[in-house]
Structure formats: C-alpha cells, structure tokens
Residue, then its C-alpha position, 0 to 999 in steps of 0.5 A: m493520563v494516569t500516574a502512581m505517587s501520597t496526600d500532596t502532589t509528591r506522592y503520586r508516582s504512576t501515570f495513565h494517559v487516555k484519549s479524549q472521548p465523550f466516555t473517557d471520564k466515566y471509565l477512568s473514574a471506574l478504574l479507581d478503588e478510591e478517589h481523592p479530592p483535587l490538589d493545587q496545581d502549578p500556575g502554568d498547568m491548565n490540565a484537569y486531573t482526577l486523583g485517586r488510588i488503585g491498590r497501593h498506587n496513588i494515581v493521577i488521571g489526565c485527559l487531552p482537551l475535548g476535541t483534540i487528538g494527536e501527538s502535540p496535545a498529548t505532549a503538552v499534557a505530559k509536560d504540564m503534568l510533570r510540573s504539578f506532579p514532579n515525582i511521577k515514576i511510570g506512565f501509561m497511555a490507555g485508550i483506543g486504536g485501529g487494528a492491523p490484522g495479518p493473515v488469518s491464523k489457524n488459531p483464532e486467538d492469534d488474530i486481531r479482533l475488535g475489542d482486543i488489546v494491543v500493548s506496546k512492546p520493544g522489539p529489534g530497532h524500536g521501543g514499542v512505538i514508531q511514528y509512521d508520519y515522521g517524514k511525509t506521505l508519498s503517492e499510493g499512501e506510502f509513508v517514509d522516514i519512520g521515527y523510532l521512539n523510546r522504550p518503556p521503563n523496565v519495571l513496566l515490561t517486567a510487570l507485563t511479562k508477569l501478567i501475561s504468564r498469570n493469564e496463561l495459567e489462570g485466565s484474565s480478570l478483564p471481563r470481571q473488571v469491565a463488569d465492575m465498571g458497568k455496575k459502577y456506572p449502569r447507564k453505560c453498561q450497554e456501551w461497555k459490553y461486548q458488541e457481538v461477533e456479527n458486528d465485527q467485520l473485516f473487509v478485504e483489503s481491496f474493498r474501499h468504503p463506497d460513500i464517506d457520507r453513509s455507514c456500512k450498514d446503510i449502503h450494505c457493505a457486507e451484503s457480498e461475502d466476497r468483500l469479507v475475510s473469513r475468520k474462524p470463530r473464537r471459543s470466547t469473546d473475552p479480549v485477547v492481549h497482543c504485545g508488539l509494535i504500535a504505529s503512532g501518527n498525527q492523522v487517522m489511518r483509514d486506508a487498508v492498503t497503507r495499513e498492510k504496507l506498514r504492517k508487512k514492512h514493520g510488523v505493526l499491530c495497531f495505529e493510533m494518534e497520541a503515543a508518539g508524543l508521549s513516548n519520546n518525552f514521557p517514557c510509558l507503556v501504551v495500551r490500546g483497545i481495538c475499535d476498528y481495522s484502520d480502514s475506510h469502514k470506520n464506525k464508532r460502535w466499538q469505541p466505548y467497549a475498546a476504551a473500557v477494556s484498555a483501562a481495565f487492562t491497565k488496572e490489571l497490570l498495575q497490581f503486578i508492580p511493587v510500590v518498593q520498585l517505584e521508590r527506587a526508580h528515577r523520576v520521569s521529570f529527571m529522565t526527560k530533562k536528561m533526554e532533552k539535553e541529549f536530544t538538543k545536542l543530537n538535533d544540532n548535529i543532525k539538523p543539517l543532514l535531515q534538511t538535506q535529505e528532505r530536499e533531496e527526497r522532495r526532488r526525488v519524489l517529483n522526478w519520480l512523478a514525471p521528469g521536470y524542474y518544477e522548482s525552476q518553473q515555479a520560481d520563474a512563474q512567480r518572478n514573472l507573475d503579472h499579479d493582475a493577469g489571470r485575475s478573472f480566473i481566480e475571481n470566478e465564482k466556482i474557484q472562489g467557492m473552493d474550500y481552501d482549508n482542504l488540500y487539493i491535488v492539481v493535475d495539469a494537461l490531462d489531455e496529454c495523458l496517453p490513451e492507454y493510461l487515461a482510463g486507469f487514471l480516471e478510475a483512480v481519481k474516482n476511488l480517491q474521491y471516496i476517501g475525501a480527496r479533492f482534485m483540480l484538473t485542467s485539460r484541453y477540451t476532449n469528448i472523452i474526458e468530458r464524458e467521464f467527468r459529466d457522470m462523476k458526482k460533486c464535479s463542476f466544470l469551468d471553461i478557461r480561456a485567456v480573457n482580453k482583460d488579462m492579456e491587455t494587462y500583460i501588454t501594458r506591463n511588458f511594452d514601453f509605449s511611451a518610447f514610441y507613442k505620445i500620450p495621451d495624443e496617440l492613445p487610439q494607436i495604442d488601443r489598436f496595438k493592443q486590439v491587434v495583439i489580443g485579437s491575433a492571439r486567439g485566446m493563447f497567452i503564449l502568443v501574446r508574449l511572443f508578439v510582444n517580444i517580436l514588437k519589442n525588437k523594433c526600433t521605430k514606430g514605422e517598423i512597429q506598424e508593419e509588424l502589427e500588419n503582418i500579425e493582423h493579416g497573417r493567414t497561417r493556420d498555425p499562429i504559434h508556428e509562425a510566431y516562433k519562426r519570426t522570433s528565430f529569424m530575429i536572431k542577429s547574424d553577429h551573435s547567431e553562432w553562439a545563439y545556435r549553440v545554446i538553442s541546440w544544447v537545450f533542444y538536444a539535451r537529455r535532461l535540463l542543463s545547469v548554468d555551470e554545465l552549459t558553460e563547460a559544455l560551450a567551452a569544450q565545444t569551442q576549444r580545439g586540441n587541448n588536453c584539459l578544459d580551458m575555461n578561457y573559451a567559456p562565455p564570461d556571463i551565460q546570461i549574455v549568451i542567452s540574451y542572443c536567443s531572442g527570448l527563446i531560452v530562459a535560465s531559472s534564477s532559483t535552480e539555474k537551469i537552462e530551458f525553453v521559454h515554453l514547451t511550444a518552443y521545443q515542439y516548434f523546433e522538433e517539427n520544423h528543424h528542416e527550416h534551420p539547418w544548424i540544428a542538424k549540424s549541431l548534433k555532431e558538435i554535441s557528440l564531439t563535445c561529450l567525447r572531448y570532455l571525457s578525454f580531458g583526463q579529469f576523472s583521476s584528478k580533482e580539477e576545479h571544473t567538473s560540472f559537465l562530467d556527469y552529463a557527459v558520462h551518461f549521454w555521450a553514447e546517445h549523442t554519438g549513436p546518430v553520428q557514429a559513422d562520421w570520420e571526425v566522430r570515429q577518431t575522437a571516440k577512439r581516443f576515448l575508448q582506447n584509454p582503459s583508465l577513462t573507460s573504466s571510470a565512465d563505466q563505473m558511473f553507470p548501474a551494473n545490473e539495474h541497481t549498483y551505482i558508483s558515486l562520483s566522489l569514489l570515482m574521483d579518488g582513483s580507488q578502482e584498480s580495474g574496470a570496463t574497456g572500450l569494448h564493454l562500453v560500445a557493446r553496452f550502448g550498441l555503437v556498431t561503427q566504434l565496435r568495428d574500429l576497436l576490433k581492428e586494433i585490440p588484442v584478440s583475447e579482449i573479446n572475452s574480457r570481463d568488466p568489474y561485474g563479470q560481464t563480457p561484451l557479448v553478455l552486455a550486448v545480449r542484456h541490452g538487446h543490440w542485435d548488430i553488436i551480438n552478430i559482430i561479436l559472434d562472428d569473431s572466432n575468438v569469442d566464447p559464447n558460454l561465458s557467464d556474468d556474475d550471476g552465472r547466467s550465460p548469454l543464452s540464459i539471458a536471452s532466454q529470460l528476456g525473450y530475445s528469440s533472434v538472439v537465441e537462434k543466433l547463439l544456437s547457430t554457432g554450434e558452440t553454445d551450451l544449451n543446458l548450462p545452468a546459472f548459479d540458481g540452478w536454472s537452465p535456459l529452457m527453464y528461463a524461457s518457460r518461466g517467461n512464457h517465451t514460446e518461440i524460444i522454447k521451440l528453438l531450444l526443443a528443436d535441438k537434440k542436445i537439449h535436457a528438457n527434464f533438467t531439474s534444479p537443486d530446488g526441484q524446479t523443471a521447465l514443465k513445473l515452472a510453466v504449470e506454476m505460472g499457468f502458461t498453457d501454451v508452454v505446457r503443451l509445447l513441452l509435452e508435445s515435443g516428446r522431450v519431457e518424460t510422462n508417467p514419472s515416478d519421481s516426486t517432482s513430477r507428481d508435485t507438478f500435477m498437484t500444482a496444477l490441481e491446486n491452481g485449478d487450471k483445468d486446461i493444464i490438468y487436461l494436458l497432463l492427464e492426456y500425456g500420461y501423468t497417471n499410471a493408467i487411464e480408465t476407458s469407462t465413460l461417465p453418465s451423460s446426465a452428469g453434464l459436467v466439463p470434460t476436464v473433470g471427467l477425465i480426472c475422475r477416470s484416472s484410477s491411479l489417483f482417484t480410487y476409493d481405497g483411501s489413498p493419500e492422493t485421493r483424500r488430498i485432492f478431494w480435501m483440496a477441492v472442498e477447501k477451494g470450492f471446486v464444486d464440479v470436482v467434488l460432484l464428480l468424485l462423489r457421484t462416481g464413488k471416488a470420494d467419501p463424503n464423510l472424510t475427515d482429517s487427522a483432527k476429525k474435522s469433516a469435509l462438510m465442516l471445511a466447506v462451511e468454514n470457507k463459505h463454499k455454499e455450492v460445495v455444502e449443497a453437494l456434500l449434503f444432497v449428492k445422490r449418496d446419503v450424508d450421515i449427519t450422525r456419523i459426522l457429529l460423532e466424528i467431530g465430537m459434537a454428538n457427545p453431550d459430555l464434551g460440551c462447548d469445549g469440544p475440538f470442533k463446532h458443529p457446521l450449523s452452529y459455525a455457520v450461525e456464529n459467522n452469520y453465513k445465512d445462505i449456508v444456514q438455510i442449506l444445512l437446515s433444508t436437509e431432514k437429517a440436520d439437527p437444528i439444536p446446535g444452530l439454535q444454541a449458537a443463535i441464542s449465544m450470539k443474540q441473533i433474534a431473527t435467526i432464533r425466530s427461524f429456528l423456533g419455527i421448525a417443527g419439534v424444536d424445544p423453545n426452552t433450548q439453552d446455549r452451551v456457553s451460559g445456559q441462556t434460553a431464547l427468552m433470555a436472549a430476547i430480553q437482553a436484545q430488548d426485543l419486547q415484541f419477540v418477548q411477548a411472542l415467546l410468552e404466548n407459547k405455553m411450552v416456554d418455561i418462563n422461570a427457567q434458569n441459566w447456568a448461573g441460576g438467573t431467570a428471565l425476570m432477573l435479566a429484565v431487572w438488570f437491564k432495567d427494562l420495566d416493560a419486560v418486567e411487567l410483561l413477565v410478571e403478568h405471564g406468571a414469572d416468579p417475582n419472589p424477592s428472595l429468589r436467588s441465583w447460584d452466586g447468592v444474588t437475590l431478585r431484591d439485590l438486583s432491584e435495589q442495585h439497578g433502581v427498579k423498586r417495584l415489580l408490576s402485575p395485573k393484580k397488585v404491585r409488589t414492592f421490595 
C-alpha cells in the first residue's frame, strides 16, 4: 500500500497498496523518485513500509505479509497503517488481477488483453468494486449475495478523468515508465517487459484445463484452434486502460463459466482478492494489471509485467493530483471512524434480517438439490448416534488417508440415480476433478457404476457393510438385557440373542433396528425366545418386508385408529408435515359438523400418538417434522398396502380433512390455529382427485367450491403463470376484492366430477368468467392439459372459445404453443374458434406451433381453409421464418407443401427468411426454399460433374436472381457471408462458376482473403488462392493499402500473411506461402516484430528473401530479433550468411551489438565482434546513446574479439 504526506509521519498523505508477490518490492521501489529513511511506527503496527516521494507527493508503501492474500490481510494492513500515519488522505491499491474478457470487439483496443490495466470506476449501484463471495457459492459455480462496496474519493476520480483525456490526445507514458523501472533494476527487465502476443491465449469458455498438475504448454492446450478465441491483433503492444467494475473475493477466480456469469450479470472487468478488504474500510482507487483470464488455464508468466504496468499507471495518475487538493481533503482515518459508527448501527439493524435470509437461502438450495428435510435427518442421526457403531468404517485406512483440510462433496445412493441422468452426472464428476474437486460417493454395487470409476484417475474403492462389531454395539446400547437375563449366569443366552439378530440382518443395519424394536415389545423371556426362533428361521426372501409386517401387526388394537391415522398422513402427504400441521389435521379429521377448527379434538401430545405406531414413525426434535423411521418403511407400505386395508380407506379421510379445513372460513380472519392452511390449500386437489366420485367427498367439495370468498383466497396462494405468488399475510388481510371461482379451481386441477356438479348449479355466464389473471376456465384447462375438462367446457353452448388470457393468448394459441394436438383438434371442431387471432405479441396460433416444432398441430391448422399462413407479426415474423430460424426442416416442408405459403415473394420479410437460412448454413432448408420458388428464376444449366459438390449448393449457384456477377448486393452479401462463416463448398462453387469475384472487398477495402485469414478458415483461404481463377495478390495489396510504402504500419489493414504470422496461424501461413504470387516480406516483418524465431527461419529459407529485412514497427532485423530472443545458435547461423548486414541500424539508430550489450549477452557480444561488428565506443544511436553509455549502464566493461580486448 502507498500513501502521499512530509519528514515525520504526519506529512505522508497518499497510499498505495499492492499484493504480496516475489517481485513486489522491486517495482514499488522503482516507482519512487526519491526514497526516504524509515520512521518510528505505532507500537501495535507490525507492517513493513517503504517511504519516499513521487513528484510533490510523499508516499507510504505497505505490502501484505509474504504468502497472504485475500481481503482480511489487506484490511489489517490498512488499519495498522492509519495508526502510524494518521494524516493519510488518499489511497491506491495496485497489483495484478484476472481479466473478464467480453465478446470479441471490432476494435481490438476495446478487448481486455493480458498486460492491460483495469481501474475501478463507480457505476450505477456500485462504487467500482463488488465483493462477489459476500454470501456463498451455489451449484454450477454461481455466487449469490453480492456486496457493493465504497466508491473512491472524488479527487482520485477527477485525476483519472484528466489522465484518460490526456492519454487520448498525447498517448500514454506507461511504456517509458516500465522501461525506466527496467533500467533501475536490470536483473528484472526481462520479467517486466511485454510477454509477446503468442503467449496471450484466450481459451473458449467451454474448454477447461485438463490436468491441474501440468501446464498448458506441457499438454498442448492450444494445439487446436477450436479451443482458442480468435481476436484481431492490435496495432501496438502498449497496455490499454479499461475503467469499470472490479470483483473482489477471498478465493481465486479460476472458472470461465462462473467468470462469464458474473461478467454478464454485473459487467465485471476484472477479478482479484484484496480490494474488498480496503474499499470498505479504506476508500481507495484499485488498479490491476491483467495477468490471466480468470479461468483454469492460469500461469505466472504475465504477473511481473502486469504488476509493473499497474504500478507505473499509479505513478502516472499521481501527477494529476494537486497537493493543494489533498490539504483540503478529509483524512482517511476520520472517514473510516465515521463509517465504522454508521456500519455498527446499520449492522445491528440488519443482522437479524441477514441471518434469517441466510437460513432461508440454505434451505432453498437444499430443496433445489432434492426435496427433503436434511436438517431434521442430520439432527436425528446425531441424537440417535451410537458413537461406537460405524467405528470400523471410520477407522478404515482409506478413510483415514483422506485429507481433511480439503472440502469433499458427498453424494449418497448413486445407484438410485435414473439411468438417463447417470452418464451426465458421472461426466460432471470427472470434469470437476480437473479443477481439484474431491468427491465421496456411495452406492450399492452395480456393474455400470463400477466400470465408470475403475478407469478414473485417483479413485479408490471401499466395500462398506455393517460389520458384526458395529451391530453388536448397537444391540447392547438399545436392549436392556438385565430386565430378562441374569448376568453373568445367562451370558451365553445373551450371546445367542446377539448372534441371531446379527446373522439374520445380513449386513443391513435397518434390520437390526427393526428386530430390536420387535424384541423390546415382548414382556417375557419365553416370548423373546419364540421371536428369536421366528427371526432365525424366517424363510422369506425379503427380511425387511417381513420385519415391517411384523412391526405393523404389533400396533395395539386400542390405539390402532390413531396410529393408522398418523401412518396414513405420513404415507400420503405430498411433503413432510410439521408437528403443528399434523396436530391440526388430526383435529379436523376427528371433528364433525363444526364451522371452525376445534382443537379439543387434537391430541394433547403428538409424541404419545407417535408412540402408538410401534417405532414406524418418528418426529424430529430439531425441525419438528414427522416422517417414517426409514425410507424402506415407506417402500414397504407402498408395495404392500393391500395387506393393510386401512391405508386405502384413509385417502378419502385425508381429502375430506383438507376440504373441511378450507371450509372453516379462516382465510379472512386471523385465527390462532392456521398451521395446516398452507398444506390444505396446495394439496387438497391432489388428495381429492382419486376419490372425487365419492358422495361424501362431492358434498364437502361443493360447500367449499361454491363459496367465492374461500375459492378466491385459495387460488391466490398458487402461482398464476408459473411466477406470481400471493403471500399468506396478504391473503389473510382480506385486501383482495375479487378472485377465482370454484369453476376456475376445478378447471385448473382437472376435477371432472366437481366440474359437472358445479355446472348444474352456477349461472350460465360463469363459464366465461376470468380469474384475477385474466384466465377463463377453458384457458386454465388448456394450459394444464386436462382433456376431459376441455371436452366438458367446449360442449357447453355458452362458452366462448376465443377469450384470451392476460397475455392475449387464446386457448388455441396456448394449445398450439404447448403441443396439445388433440386439444387443437377439439377447438377446431367447434367451428367457432378463430384460427388467426393474434396474441399481444402479434403471433398467431400457427406461428406458435411453428416455433415449437409441433408438426401435427400445423397439419390441423393448414387443413382449415380459414388459416392465414402468411400472417406477419409487427416485428416481421411469419410462421415460415420462425421455422427457418429454428432449423425445423419438417415444419418448413409442411408449410411449403401446403400451398398456403406464398412463394417467390417480393417483400423484405420473405427475402430475410431466405437470408436467415443461408446465414444458419442449413442446407436442407435452403434447398426447400429454392425448390419452392424462393427466387425469381431457376437456371436449367447444370454444373460440371467434376465439381463433386453437394446438390444443395449446386442449386444455389444455379439461381441467377441471387448469384449474378453484376455486383448486386445479394451476390456480395452471400459470398461475404460464406467466406466469413467458412462455408467452403459455397465459396468454391461461386468461384468456379464465375458467380463471385475472389478479389471482392468491403467498404473499408478489406479483401475476402483477409476476412478468411482473420477467421482462421484454412480451407476457404485455399479456395481463394488456388481455385481455377488467378488471385491477383498485387491487386489485393493495393486495395487493402499495404502495397503503398508510404502508408507503412499505420495503414487501415494488415497484409493477410502478416496477420496470420502475428496470430500464430501456422497452417494458414504455409498456405499463403505456397502460392508463388504471395510476397513473403510482410510475413517476415511480422515475425521479426513478434520475435518468432522459428517463423523467421522458415521465411529466410525462401529464395530471394533479403535477410536484412526490417520490421515496420521498429526497424529491427532478423539478427536483432535473434539477439533479443537470446538464440545464440540462430545468431551464429545468420552471421555465417555473408548477405547479413551486421552493422544495420533500426529506426532508433541501434545496432545488433548495442542490443547484445543492452541484454548483457556476453556470448553474443563476442560473436558479433568476431564477425566484424563495429565496436567503436563512440558509436551513437539517434537519441544520442553511445555504445560506451550502454556498456557502463549494463555492466559490460569490455568487448571481446579474437585479436584483442577493447576496454571502455
């Protein structure tokens, strides 16, 4: 951290905070114009500082302790600094960060590249820095609870604006600043220099780094161009400054998917790990040099350079802050104390809310993963845990060998995963392993799962069974042997007891528990012995089934009615019921004929009722949820309910209970007991459906459904269109004046019997009534797919089938959108349905069916003579265009074959339809459109059979209206699109048939060849160069401005060959060089500029290429590039070429010898002098620097030659 202030600690008034890295001290010291001696610090301040001056600002530099990262260490350093330097006014945090590159821009300077700088800048709703892991991480890498932190002081933002404006007019001084740092610390100059374009590789979001233990270079991550994002080269390698949002957190961002989510959602430009700690406690400007792309392909190559440019930018920014402004500014210590008071007050107010929110969020995430009550299961497991049972599993050497400092993801019961999802899940596990995730998976044995994991690296197996020792421990802890056996006289009988139970359990712990429960209910030793005989000699194939059966028959007759009620509720409930919910449900089930809930019918203690159930039901003490003792208990009753007639009878009782509860009239009054209300409202219809025809159920349902106040309130607790919920509190306030009727409810839930009962008694107009969301009963029935309800409603002569919902969609549009062909057929059969009625978005039913690929519905609609197949929406969409956009070939064929869709149209919408097919590259659809007349004429001439190309493209090329050589816009657009997208077959046919000009350029004089090179379409490049028409390379060069020597490197476009070299497109370079008309010089110039030694070698191997060619940027030669790359072998090879000018000068007047001295390459120096390089100490570059100056500056005191030593 750096600050600006005088010789005592009170004169330091600026702050600069940096991340701790091995190179940090070097570039911090290099910033200072003058370094000051250390001063006394506060006794409690353990930080180390560097003091000095930049311009007129006195600076304090504070570093994080070595090896520490994250916001907490940064916060500690900042707080301690303010105690030693209380007059600090402003702060900077400079260092490195990971970039968040967006979509590739047409302007390369707009893209974030390695070595660029990101500066925090406030925006709507944030101060320039957000804390992205303020809350927690969800599945798929999603972060929640974003923290928005403080904005930097205005004096810094004003200076930033001035600096950016100056740089736009005059350019940046960053390259000079970094070069000065290198001169001050020559040992680090190689690390602090730009790391070259070839080492700046952005991988596509979907490509993860395959092996965390090996580098990208080792495993050839960049060997396939499909893995890399293609970006245009910049004209300069100088760092570009981007201002915007920086995301800070306590963990390194190394996942491209998460990076993209946060970038798209919040507009993040950069990720780092310290700014959150400072920005909230120490308002400052954050400056980050980009050293990677926040993905799994991380390396440290760019870190020194990125740190250096961030430090240089901060020094540059300080020059725009007048000292007088700091005199008037508040001290940071004053502001932080004021903020701490406000934060304390605010924290006291919101802490309870945040805790509640966090609990709800955790519960929501768990329910999203899978419905269940894991808190209760965990609490019950811990409460009932026998600490010795299971010890053998924990003590297993494989379990003991796990690293408990790491987080493990535990997935239980993998064998229960559905087969269609298993493969995808296992693939996800393998991918997550690549980024260091660790899993513990449990499963019953299956060949499929074992085969998948046997081939997985770093995977070990452990066969888990309930061992005898664990089961014996459980029995001893849970059965009171002293009540029946004399100890120690009857120990052999106790041992036999344990052996029988353990042997019969067959390694299943649940059976041990069930056997013990059965035996605990016996009253005498004789009964125990008999039961042990039954257990030991039981001949059933399913011992669990037999154990549950015996347990259920143990329920005592005098308690059976209550026990059966509780078991039935737990069995049929659509979700777990709480203690209060079940208590109220039992009260409502027991009472008769009252208009309100009478809690006198409720059991006084639910635990007593649960105890009647022979251990089959348990209540969680932590969440108070009621559930079966084990999943296998539910499975037993599900598979064997025929053995227990009371289960089937109870379904009617549960339906009646829900309906009675809803009829108590408690919606509009704030009664004390409403716990069961939520369950009854949400699940009454599900429980009523199977027993809807029962007379008692019908009468009870009518009393509820014919009460508009009750039905309206119940409906408002449901989602309207899958997204709108009305809260229970709003519901009970009685603020809703109108709502849904019983007819809406039965239409929504598909209750046929109740619909018929209501239609006999309601007014005829109610069949077309709307609920608060504009939905009629018919709309609701169609939306939820209740065929029987739709038939009954449409058979009513009073129904209007065209009434739409709140989105303007008619029942026909909804059915067409959802693919309900039988519903569409029924609606059309009424003869009153409007086939062309558009929704508010302007789409017709045919358009919805087309968009959804519902071919059967399209056939039904097209068969009706009233259909308008060419109906066009306000946004220019048609049914045909929607099908073309989605690539639905069968739908396109249906529409065209029907004869209802206009062909050979002249309007722009239809032409756009054809162009959409071309741009999508869907050849089948292109063929259909052309076949059915989507051109003015089709030529009858055929292509030569030697073309050997697909018939589809041949048909395109025979279309004279679209592909003429007259330079029509359509011709150019289609050819240009084919080149850009890489449709090589289209390009070849257009070229070979004379339909397209291979030298076509756009308005900016970019050639088709240049476009193909930029997009790395190797086959298209070959087609443009070698098709049986000459490619006039000279003409291309003139058109793109590269053949004009006066235009130089400032030309609007680069040569295709130089572009391919700069972007390391090796295959395309070879293709371009293979044509005799290609000029290799631009490629050689680019290779020299990029220091690509291997490429330079290949260019110099071409006959006639001048080895003294200079690059356009700096005038460097191949020899100079070899020296800069420190490739001594290549230097020697060049010097043996007599054509090489050893004393050639670059644009700055420097020679190869000067460069060798600059890089302190004594071997190269000696080699150059031996081959005749001029060692004159007075040799001077254009800026006046002599060879003597360089040797003294870089510690090279003498130059060697075979004959003598020259000393300066």
